[in-house]
C-alpha positions in Angstrom: -5.7 2.9 -8.1 -3.5 0.9 -10.4 -2.1 -2.5 -9.4 1.0 -4.0 -10.8 1.9 -7.7 -11.2 5.5 -8.9 -11.6 6.8 -12.3 -12.3 10.3 -13.1 -10.8 11.6 -16.3 -12.3 15.2 -15.0 -12.4 15.4 -14.9 -8.6 15.1 -18.7 -8.6 18.6 -18.9 -10.0 19.8 -18.6 -6.4 17.9 -21.8 -5.5 20.1 -23.8 -7.8 23.4 -22.9 -6.0 25.2 -25.7 -4.1 24.0 -26.3 -0.5 27.2 -24.8 0.9 26.5 -21.5 -0.7 22.9 -21.3 0.3 23.4 -22.4 3.9 24.3 -20.1 6.8 27.4 -22.2 7.5 30.2 -19.9 8.6 27.6 -17.1 9.0 27.1 -16.5 5.3 23.8 -16.3 3.3 23.0 -16.1 -0.4 20.5 -13.3 -0.1 21.7 -9.9 -1.3 21.1 -7.7 1.7 20.2 -4.1 0.8 19.7 -4.9 -2.9 16.4 -2.9 -3.2 15.3 0.5 -2.0 13.0 3.3 -3.4 10.4 2.3 -6.0 11.0 -1.4 -5.3 7.3 -2.1 -6.1 7.2 0.3 -9.0 7.0 -0.8 -12.6 8.2 1.2 -15.7 6.3 1.6 -18.9 6.1 -1.4 -21.3 9.4 -2.2 -23.0 12.8 -3.8 -22.4 15.1 -2.6 -19.6 18.7 -3.5 -18.8 19.8 -3.2 -15.1 23.2 -3.5 -13.5 23.9 -4.0 -9.8 27.5 -3.7 -8.5 28.3 -4.3 -4.8 31.3 -4.6 -2.5 31.1 -6.2 1.0 33.9 -6.5 3.6 33.7 -7.9 7.1 36.4 -8.5 9.6 34.1 -9.6 12.5 32.0 -12.8 12.8 29.5 -12.7 15.7 28.4 -15.7 17.7 25.1 -16.3 19.6 26.1 -13.5 22.1 27.4 -11.1 19.5 31.0 -11.7 20.4 33.9 -12.6 18.1 34.7 -16.3 18.5 37.6 -16.4 16.1 41.1 -14.9 16.5 40.9 -13.7 12.9 38.2 -13.4 10.3 38.2 -11.7 6.9 35.4 -11.8 4.3 35.4 -10.0 1.0 32.7 -10.2 -1.7 32.4 -8.4 -4.9 29.4 -9.0 -7.2 28.1 -7.7 -10.5 24.6 -8.7 -11.4 23.1 -8.2 -14.8 19.3 -8.1 -15.1 17.0 -7.9 -18.1 13.4 -6.8 -17.6 10.5 -7.2 -20.1 7.4 -5.2 -19.3 4.3 -5.8 -21.4 0.7 -4.6 -21.3 -1.7 -7.2 -19.8 -4.9 -7.3 -17.8 -4.7 -9.8 -15.0 -6.4 -9.5 -11.5 -6.6 -5.7 -11.9 -3.0 -5.3 -13.1 -2.3 -3.4 -16.3 1.3 -4.5 -16.8 3.2 -7.8 -16.5 6.9 -8.0 -16.0 9.3 -10.9 -16.3 13.0 -10.7 -15.6 16.3 -12.7 -16.0 19.1 -12.3 -13.5 22.7 -13.4 -14.1 25.0 -12.8 -11.1 28.8 -12.9 -11.2 30.3 -13.2 -7.7 33.9 -13.1 -6.4 33.8 -14.5 -2.9 36.9 -14.8 -0.8 35.8 -17.3 1.9 36.3 -21.1 2.2 33.2 -23.2 2.2 33.1 -27.0 2.5 30.5 -28.6 0.1 30.7 -31.9 1.9 29.5 -30.9 5.4 25.8 -32.0 5.0 24.8 -28.6 6.4 21.2 -27.3 6.2 20.4 -23.7 7.1 17.2 -22.7 8.8 14.4 -20.4 7.5 14.9 -16.6 7.6 12.7 -13.6 7.5 13.9 -10.5 5.6 12.8 -6.9 5.7 14.1 -4.2 3.3 13.0 -0.5 3.8 13.8 3.0 2.6 12.7 6.5 3.5 13.3 9.3 1.0 12.9 13.0 0.3 12.6 14.5 -3.2 14.0 18.0 -3.3 13.4 17.9 -7.1 11.5 15.5 -9.3 14.7 13.7 -10.5 16.5 13.3 -7.2 15.7 11.2 -4.1 17.8 11.5 -0.9 17.2 9.3 2.0 18.1 6.4 4.3 17.8 2.7 3.4 18.2 -0.4 5.5 17.5 -4.1 5.9 17.0 -6.6 8.7 17.5 -10.4 8.4 16.5 -12.8 11.2 16.6 -16.6 11.1 13.8 -18.3 13.0 14.5 -22.0 12.6 17.7 -23.9 13.5 20.6 -24.8 11.3 21.2 -28.6 11.1 24.2 -30.7 10.3 23.8 -34.5 9.9 20.2 -34.2 11.1 21.2 -32.5 14.4 20.9 -28.9 15.6 24.1 -26.9 15.2 25.4 -25.4 18.4 23.5 -24.8 21.6 21.0 -22.4 20.0 20.7 -23.5 16.4 23.2 -21.0 15.0 20.4 -18.6 14.1 21.6 -15.7 12.0 20.6 -12.0 12.6 21.9 -8.9 11.0 20.7 -5.3 10.3 22.1 -2.6 8.1 21.4 1.1 7.7 22.9 3.9 5.7 22.5 6.8 3.2 20.9 6.2 -0.3 20.8 8.5 -3.3 18.8 7.9 -6.5 18.9 10.2 -9.6 17.0 10.1 -12.9 18.9 11.1 -16.0 17.2 12.0 -19.3 15.6 9.1 -21.3 14.6 7.4 -18.1 18.1 6.3 -17.1 18.3 5.8 -13.3 21.4 5.7 -11.0 21.5 4.7 -7.4 24.3 4.7 -4.8 24.1 3.5 -1.2 26.2 2.5 1.8 25.3 0.2 4.7 26.9 -0.3 8.1 25.8 -3.5 9.8 24.8 -3.9 13.5 22.7 -6.1 15.8 24.6 -9.1 14.5 24.4 -12.7 15.7 25.9 -15.7 14.0 26.7 -13.6 10.9 29.6 -11.4 9.6 29.5 -7.7 10.6 30.8 -5.3 8.0 30.3 -2.5 5.4 28.5 -2.7 2.1 28.5 -0.4 -1.0 26.0 -0.6 -3.8 25.9 1.1 -7.2 22.9 0.4 -9.4 21.9 1.6 -12.9 18.7 1.0 -14.9 18.8 1.7 -18.6 15.8 1.5 -21.0 16.7 -0.4 -24.2 13.9 1.4 -26.0 12.7 4.9 -24.9 8.9 4.8 -24.3 6.7 7.2 -26.2 5.9 10.4 -24.2 2.3 9.4 -23.7 3.5 6.2 -21.9 6.3 7.8 -19.9 6.2 7.4 -16.1 8.4 9.7 -14.1 8.5 10.1 -10.3 6.3 12.8 -8.9 
């Protein structure tokens, strides 16, 4: 059995966002729901890889503690393009034979007002991302992907709990996912999610398009293709 070890310093870029963007105030979170699917724990052969994520999210419903719409009108639109650079090198650490580092640079267009001076602190959340797929041919994966996010500690504002139940967010999404491998290890993914089981969070639809492009084609002996 081969074990892989991956270092993810680029994800920490999200930790540097202003508090209003990382809190669940107004039912928003900074975590990219549905961003990963098949082969999430896989690692390609050594080399440099460019990856591009593009997503569109639209919600016209904001659920409260009971799943009802507390507002007379709500509209949230978010478009994001995330550029990612992976460097995979050979290494022998704790049974792993490869080490990966990556850098992520997100560009986000968010149409929603957030107040940076509210002294709002979001609670802790647990996130599950899953996918089930079928491979009719070696280069194609068809399946269903989904995610579930649940907040388990209270939101606080000014040191006090927000609302009668802590404004704990909950949301799940599910939808079809297609992944295809082109020649020279280029990988394309498209997926759609419809959200449900929502509490203290927007409820909407989400589209993802994802591409992974090797900047250097590995030698045939090093190539790893899906079985």
